[in-house]
Backbone as numpy.savetxt, mean C-alpha at the origin, in Angstrom:
# Nx Ny Nz CAx CAy CAz Cx Cy Cz
-1.66 -4.88 5.45 -1.08 -6.08 4.85 -1.80 -6.50 3.58
-3.08 -6.14 3.44 -3.83 -6.56 2.26 -3.23 -5.98 0.97
-2.91 -4.65 0.93 -2.26 -4.15 -0.29 -0.93 -4.85 -0.58
-0.17 -5.17 0.47 1.11 -5.82 0.25 0.92 -7.25 -0.25
-0.10 -7.94 0.22 -0.40 -9.27 -0.29 -0.78 -9.20 -1.77
-1.59 -8.21 -2.12 -1.97 -8.03 -3.53 -0.76 -7.67 -4.39
0.11 -6.81 -3.85 1.31 -6.44 -4.59 2.22 -7.64 -4.81
2.29 -8.55 -3.82 3.08 -9.77 -3.99 2.62 -10.54 -5.22
1.32 -10.76 -5.31 0.77 -11.56 -6.41 1.01 -10.87 -7.75
0.70 -9.59 -7.81 0.82 -8.85 -9.07 2.28 -8.74 -9.49
3.17 -8.46 -8.54 4.60 -8.35 -8.87 5.12 -9.67 -9.43
4.76 -10.76 -8.80 5.28 -12.05 -9.23 4.71 -12.49 -10.58
3.50 -12.08 -10.86 2.89 -12.48 -12.14 3.24 -11.52 -13.28
3.23 -10.21 -12.99 3.36 -9.23 -14.07 4.58 -8.33 -13.95
5.28 -8.38 -12.82 6.47 -7.56 -12.67 6.23 -6.32 -11.81
7.33 -5.68 -11.37 7.20 -4.56 -10.43 6.59 -3.30 -11.04
6.77 -3.09 -12.34 6.18 -1.90 -12.96 4.66 -1.99 -12.97
4.14 -3.18 -13.27 2.68 -3.37 -13.28 2.11 -3.18 -11.89
2.80 -3.72 -10.88 2.32 -3.57 -9.50 2.35 -2.11 -9.07
3.38 -1.38 -9.51 3.49 0.04 -9.17 2.39 0.85 -9.86
2.06 0.49 -11.09 0.94 1.15 -11.78 -0.36 0.94 -11.00
-0.54 -0.28 -10.47 -1.73 -0.56 -9.66 -1.71 0.28 -8.38
-0.53 0.48 -7.80 -0.41 1.33 -6.60 -0.87 2.75 -6.90
-0.40 3.28 -8.02 -0.78 4.65 -8.40 -2.28 4.74 -8.62
-2.84 3.74 -9.31 -4.28 3.72 -9.56 -5.06 3.65 -8.25
-4.63 2.78 -7.34 -5.29 2.66 -6.03 -5.22 3.97 -5.25
-4.07 4.63 -5.32 -3.90 5.92 -4.63 -4.86 6.96 -5.20
-4.98 7.01 -6.52 -5.89 7.98 -7.14 -7.34 7.70 -6.76
-7.74 6.43 -6.76 -9.11 6.07 -6.36 -9.34 6.48 -4.90
-8.36 6.22 -4.05 -8.46 6.60 -2.64 -8.66 8.11 -2.50
-7.89 8.88 -3.25 -8.00 10.34 -3.17 -9.36 10.83 -3.64
-9.93 10.18 -4.65 -11.27 10.54 -5.12 -12.29 10.31 -4.01
-12.21 9.16 -3.35 -13.16 8.86 -2.27 -12.96 9.79 -1.08
-11.72 10.09 -0.76 -11.45 11.03 0.34 -12.06 12.39 0.00
-11.93 12.80 -1.26 -12.52 14.07 -1.69 -14.03 14.07 -1.55
-14.66 12.97 -1.93 -16.12 12.86 -1.80 -16.54 12.92 -0.34
-15.86 12.15 0.52 -16.19 12.14 1.95 -15.96 13.51 2.58
-14.86 14.17 2.18 -14.58 15.50 2.73 -15.66 16.49 2.31
-16.13 16.36 1.07 -17.20 17.24 0.58 -18.49 17.02 1.36
-18.84 15.76 1.57 -20.07 15.45 2.33 -19.93 15.94 3.76
-18.75 15.74 4.35 -18.55 16.18 5.74 -18.61 17.70 5.87
-18.28 18.40 4.79 -18.29 19.86 4.83 -19.68 20.46 4.64
-20.64 19.65 4.17 -21.99 20.15 3.94 -22.64 20.54 5.27
-23.34 21.64 5.24 -24.08 22.08 6.43 -25.57 21.90 6.15
-26.16 20.86 6.74 -27.58 20.58 6.52 -28.30 20.69 7.86
-29.36 21.46 7.87 -30.14 21.61 9.09 -31.16 20.49 9.19
-31.27 19.94 10.37 -32.22 18.86 10.62 -33.35 19.41 11.51
-34.58 19.00 11.19 -35.71 19.47 11.97 -35.65 19.00 13.42
-36.28 19.75 14.32 -36.24 19.43 15.74 -36.88 18.09 16.05
-37.84 17.67 15.23 -38.50 16.39 15.48 -37.57 15.20 15.26
-36.46 15.41 14.50 -35.58 14.30 14.18 -34.40 14.21 15.14
-33.54 15.18 15.11 -32.38 15.19 16.01 -32.05 16.62 16.38
-31.55 16.77 17.56 -31.08 18.08 17.99 -29.61 18.23 17.58
-29.24 19.40 17.18 -27.83 19.70 16.92 -27.37 19.22 15.55
-26.07 19.10 15.42 -25.43 18.77 14.16 -25.36 17.26 13.99
-26.19 16.73 13.12 -26.21 15.28 12.90 -24.95 14.80 12.20
-24.22 15.70 11.57 -23.04 15.30 10.81 -21.76 15.32 11.64
-21.85 15.64 12.94 -20.62 15.69 13.73 -19.93 14.33 13.82
-20.73 13.26 13.97 -20.15 11.91 14.01 -19.56 11.55 12.66
-20.31 11.82 11.60 -19.81 11.56 10.24 -18.53 12.34 9.99
-18.55 13.59 10.41 -17.41 14.49 10.22 -16.16 13.93 10.91
-16.33 13.42 12.12 -15.18 12.93 12.87 -14.58 11.68 12.23
-15.40 10.92 11.50 -14.91 9.70 10.86 -14.35 9.97 9.47
-15.06 10.76 8.66 -14.72 10.86 7.25 -14.01 12.15 6.84
-14.04 13.17 7.66 -13.27 14.36 7.28 -11.81 14.06 7.55
-10.94 14.80 6.89 -9.53 14.45 7.02 -8.70 15.69 7.32
-7.56 15.43 7.90 -6.56 16.47 8.08 -5.63 16.36 6.89
-5.41 17.43 6.18 -4.72 17.36 4.89 -3.33 16.78 5.01
-2.61 17.07 6.10 -1.23 16.57 6.18 -1.19 15.08 6.52
-2.23 14.56 7.17 -2.31 13.11 7.40 -2.53 12.40 6.06
-3.41 12.96 5.24 -3.65 12.42 3.91 -2.38 12.49 3.06
-1.69 13.61 3.12 -0.44 13.78 2.37 0.60 12.74 2.80
0.79 12.60 4.11 1.76 11.64 4.62 1.38 10.21 4.25
0.12 9.89 4.37 -0.36 8.56 4.04 -0.13 8.25 2.56
-0.41 9.21 1.70 -0.25 9.02 0.26 1.22 8.84 -0.12
2.08 9.68 0.43 3.52 9.58 0.14 4.05 8.24 0.64
3.68 7.87 1.86 4.16 6.61 2.45 3.67 5.41 1.65
2.40 5.44 1.24 1.85 4.32 0.48 2.56 4.15 -0.86
2.76 5.24 -1.57 3.39 5.17 -2.89 4.86 4.75 -2.78
5.60 5.37 -1.87 7.02 5.06 -1.71 7.22 3.61 -1.25
6.44 3.18 -0.27 6.60 1.81 0.24 6.19 0.78 -0.81
5.21 1.11 -1.64 4.81 0.21 -2.71 5.92 0.01 -3.72
6.57 1.11 -4.10 7.68 1.03 -5.05 8.83 0.21 -4.46
9.17 0.50 -3.21 10.23 -0.26 -2.53 9.88 -1.74 -2.50
8.67 -2.05 -2.07 8.22 -3.44 -1.97 8.28 -4.15 -3.31
7.71 -3.54 -4.33 7.59 -4.20 -5.63 8.95 -4.54 -6.24
9.85 -3.58 -6.24 11.15 -3.81 -6.88 12.05 -4.71 -6.02
11.95 -4.61 -4.71 12.72 -5.50 -3.83 12.19 -6.94 -3.95
10.89 -7.08 -4.00 10.25 -8.39 -4.16 10.74 -9.06 -5.44
10.72 -8.31 -6.53 11.13 -8.83 -7.84 12.61 -9.21 -7.84
13.43 -8.35 -7.25 14.88 -8.58 -7.21 15.23 -9.83 -6.39
14.61 -9.97 -5.23 14.89 -11.14 -4.38 14.45 -12.42 -5.08
13.30 -12.38 -5.71 12.81 -13.57 -6.40 13.75 -14.00 -7.51
14.35 -13.04 -8.20 15.27 -13.36 -9.30 16.56 -14.01 -8.80
16.86 -13.85 -7.51 18.05 -14.49 -6.94 17.90 -16.02 -6.88
16.65 -16.49 -6.90 16.39 -17.93 -6.90 16.42 -18.42 -8.35
17.63 -18.55 -8.88 17.81 -18.82 -10.31 17.25 -20.18 -10.72
17.31 -21.17 -9.85 16.82 -22.50 -10.20 15.30 -22.53 -10.35
14.62 -21.84 -9.44 13.16 -21.88 -9.48 12.58 -20.56 -8.97
12.64 -19.49 -9.79 12.14 -18.19 -9.32 10.63 -18.13 -9.12
9.91 -19.12 -9.63 8.46 -19.14 -9.44 8.03 -20.17 -8.40
9.01 -20.73 -7.68 8.71 -21.75 -6.69 8.27 -21.17 -5.36
7.91 -22.09 -4.48 7.38 -21.72 -3.16 8.40 -20.96 -2.32
9.64 -21.44 -2.29 10.67 -20.79 -1.48 10.93 -19.36 -1.97
11.02 -19.20 -3.28 11.23 -17.86 -3.85 10.06 -16.94 -3.52
8.83 -17.48 -3.62 7.64 -16.67 -3.36 7.63 -16.16 -1.93
7.77 -17.09 -0.98 7.64 -16.69 0.42 8.82 -15.85 0.91
10.03 -16.18 0.49 11.19 -15.39 0.92 11.09 -13.96 0.41
10.81 -13.82 -0.89 10.71 -12.47 -1.45 9.53 -11.70 -0.86
8.42 -12.41 -0.61 7.25 -11.75 -0.02 7.54 -11.23 1.38
8.14 -12.08 2.22 8.36 -11.69 3.61 9.39 -10.58 3.74
10.49 -10.69 3.01 11.53 -9.66 3.11 11.00 -8.33 2.57
10.38 -8.38 1.39 9.88 -7.15 0.77 8.76 -6.52 1.59
7.90 -7.36 2.18 6.82 -6.84 3.01 7.37 -6.16 4.25
8.32 -6.79 4.92 8.89 -6.19 6.12 9.55 -4.85 5.80
10.37 -4.82 4.78 11.08 -3.57 4.42 10.08 -2.52 3.95
9.11 -2.93 3.11 8.11 -1.99 2.62 7.24 -1.43 3.73
6.79 -2.29 4.63 5.96 -1.83 5.75 6.75 -0.92 6.68
8.00 -1.27 6.92 8.83 -0.41 7.77 8.97 0.98 7.15
9.23 1.02 5.84 9.34 2.30 5.14 8.03 3.08 5.20
6.92 2.38 5.00 5.59 3.00 5.05 5.35 3.64 6.42
5.56 2.85 7.47 5.31 3.34 8.84 6.25 4.48 9.21
7.51 4.36 8.83 8.49 5.39 9.18 8.21 6.70 8.46
7.96 6.62 7.17 7.65 7.84 6.42 6.42 8.54 6.98
5.36 7.76 7.24 4.14 8.34 7.79 4.42 9.00 9.13
5.11 8.30 10.02 5.37 8.83 11.36 6.22 10.10 11.32
7.26 10.09 10.49 8.14 11.27 10.40 7.38 12.47 9.84
6.64 12.25 8.75 5.93 13.38 8.13 4.86 13.94 9.07
4.05 13.06 9.66 2.96 13.54 10.51 3.47 14.05 11.84
4.25 13.22 12.56 4.55 13.50 13.96 5.84 14.28 14.20
6.67 14.42 13.17 7.87 15.25 13.34 7.79 16.55 12.56
7.10 16.54 11.40 7.01 17.75 10.60 5.77 18.59 10.91
4.59 17.97 10.92 3.35 18.73 11.03 2.73 18.76 12.42
2.87 17.70 13.20 2.27 17.68 14.53 2.76 18.82 15.42
4.04 19.17 15.40 4.47 20.31 16.24 3.77 21.62 15.86
3.46 21.77 14.58 2.83 23.02 14.12 1.34 23.03 14.45
0.66 21.91 14.16 -0.80 21.89 14.26 -1.33 21.29 15.57
-0.58 20.37 16.17 -1.07 19.71 17.37 -0.28 20.07 18.62
0.85 20.73 18.45 1.62 21.20 19.60 2.50 20.17 20.27
2.74 19.05 19.62 3.68 18.05 20.17 4.33 17.33 19.01
5.41 16.60 19.31 6.07 15.82 18.27 6.67 14.56 18.87
7.01 13.62 18.01 7.73 12.42 18.42 9.20 12.58 18.06
10.04 11.84 18.74 11.46 11.83 18.39 11.68 10.82 17.27
12.85 10.87 16.65 13.16 9.91 15.59 13.22 8.49 16.15
13.66 8.36 17.41 13.71 7.03 18.04 12.29 6.48 18.19
11.34 7.32 18.61 9.95 6.89 18.73 9.37 6.50 17.37
9.70 7.27 16.35 9.22 6.96 15.00 9.80 5.64 14.51
11.09 5.43 14.75 11.74 4.17 14.36 11.13 2.99 15.10
10.89 3.16 16.40 10.29 2.10 17.20 8.90 1.75 16.73
8.09 2.77 16.47 6.72 2.54 15.98 6.75 1.86 14.62
7.67 2.30 13.76 7.78 1.70 12.43 8.19 0.24 12.51
9.11 -0.07 13.41 9.59 -1.44 13.57 8.49 -2.35 14.13
7.81 -1.89 15.18 6.73 -2.69 15.77 5.62 -2.92 14.75
5.25 -1.87 14.03 4.22 -2.01 13.00 4.63 -2.98 11.92
5.89 -2.90 11.47 6.37 -3.79 10.41 6.38 -5.25 10.87
6.75 -5.49 12.11 6.76 -6.87 12.64 5.34 -7.42 12.70
4.39 -6.62 13.23 3.00 -7.08 13.32 2.41 -7.33 11.93
2.70 -6.43 10.99 2.17 -6.59 9.64 2.80 -7.79 8.94
4.07 -8.06 9.24 4.74 -9.24 8.67 4.11 -10.53 9.21
3.77 -10.55 10.50 3.13 -11.73 11.08 1.79 -12.00 10.39
1.01 -10.94 10.18 -0.28 -11.10 9.51 -0.08 -11.55 8.07
0.92 -10.97 7.41 1.25 -11.37 6.03 1.61 -12.85 5.99
2.40 -13.30 6.96 2.83 -14.71 7.00 1.63 -15.65 7.18
0.63 -15.19 7.92 -0.56 -16.02 8.14 -1.37 -16.15 6.85
-1.50 -15.05 6.11 -2.38 -15.05 4.95 -1.67 -15.23 3.60
-0.33 -15.18 3.57 0.37 -15.30 2.29 0.17 -16.63 1.58
-0.11 -17.74 2.28 -0.42 -18.96 1.52 -1.61 -18.79 0.58
-2.55 -17.93 0.95 -3.68 -17.63 0.05 -3.15 -16.94 -1.21
-2.25 -15.97 -1.02 -1.64 -15.28 -2.16 -0.88 -16.24 -3.05
-0.16 -17.17 -2.44 0.60 -18.13 -3.23 -0.33 -19.02 -4.06
-1.45 -19.44 -3.48 -2.40 -20.26 -4.22 -3.01 -19.49 -5.39
-3.30 -18.22 -5.16 -3.83 -17.37 -6.25 -2.79 -17.24 -7.36
-1.53 -16.99 -6.97 -0.44 -16.87 -7.94 -0.31 -18.15 -8.77
-0.34 -19.30 -8.11 -0.24 -20.58 -8.83 -1.42 -20.77 -9.79
-2.61 -20.43 -9.31 -3.80 -20.57 -10.15 -3.70 -19.67 -11.38
-3.21 -18.45 -11.19 -3.04 -17.53 -12.33 -2.06 -18.10 -13.35
-1.00 -18.75 -12.85 -0.02 -19.34 -13.76 -0.64 -20.49 -14.56
-1.34 -21.38 -13.88 -1.95 -22.55 -14.52 -2.99 -22.11 -15.55
-3.80 -21.11 -15.18 -4.89 -20.66 -16.06 -4.45 -19.57 -17.04
-3.16 -19.22 -17.01 -2.61 -18.18 -17.92 -3.35 -16.85 -17.80
-3.66 -16.46 -16.59 -4.35 -15.19 -16.37 -3.41 -14.04 -16.79
-3.91 -13.18 -17.63 -3.12 -12.03 -18.08 -2.02 -12.37 -19.06
-2.17 -13.47 -19.77 -1.13 -13.92 -20.70 -0.86 -12.88 -21.79
-1.91 -12.21 -22.26 -1.75 -11.18 -23.29 -0.86 -10.04 -22.80
-1.05 -9.66 -21.54 -0.22 -8.58 -20.97 1.23 -9.03 -20.86
1.46 -10.28 -20.47 2.82 -10.79 -20.35 3.49 -10.84 -21.72
2.74 -11.27 -22.75 3.29 -11.27 -24.12 3.62 -9.85 -24.57
2.74 -8.91 -24.22 2.99 -7.51 -24.56 4.29 -7.02 -23.92
4.49 -7.36 -22.64 5.73 -6.96 -21.95 6.96 -7.59 -22.60
6.86 -8.87 -22.96 7.98 -9.55 -23.60 8.31 -8.96 -24.97
7.27 -8.65 -25.75 7.48 -8.01 -27.06 8.12 -6.64 -26.90
7.70 -5.93 -25.86 8.27 -4.60 -25.60 9.76 -4.71 -25.27
10.12 -5.74 -24.48 11.54 -5.95 -24.13 12.35 -6.26 -25.38
11.78 -7.08 -26.27 12.49 -7.44 -27.50 12.74 -6.22 -28.38
11.73 -5.33 -28.44 11.89 -4.11 -29.25 12.95 -3.19 -28.66
12.97 -3.09 -27.33 13.96 -2.26 -26.66 15.37 -2.80 -26.89
15.50 -4.12 -26.92 16.80 -4.75 -27.13 17.17 -4.84 -28.62
16.28 -4.34 -29.49 16.57 -4.30 -30.92 16.45 -5.62 -31.61
15.63 -6.51 -31.08 15.48 -7.83 -31.70 14.17 -7.92 -32.46
């Protein structure tokens, strides 16, 4: 829910393209750290008998090493759900023509976009891991009904958590508006739109 809360704030202040750029950046940073952890987990270091017996890295390995298809599924699900969330959030907010920056617009667009985005995230991850790769590598699979159920339960739980903490996001959004945080970027976007429209 934390990435979705951050995406809410960024989408509402800077638009869905900016939030999606942040998603891509976050994904790349995540992949760098996963690579570092995988490299450390792959190192074979012998420890003296006076310190520990056996492989001291087995615990580290179990936590930080990764299965490539889980990482692949997670990355695809994160990116796709972020795009869905950001553009749906922006679209719903624009439906509130009288006050698109108001409280009702903020919370309605946040909750709907979070639920749909989280559902997509959970479903994509479950289908890729447990229907495509688990039968090959783990010898079992889930049905589409199980994947849908897990995605729905996860989306509901994540929406509840989002609802609890979204007032914090709304306060941050309001503060950014009052303090003109990122005003230069917003002017840049507006100038870009004017150039595209030939004005």
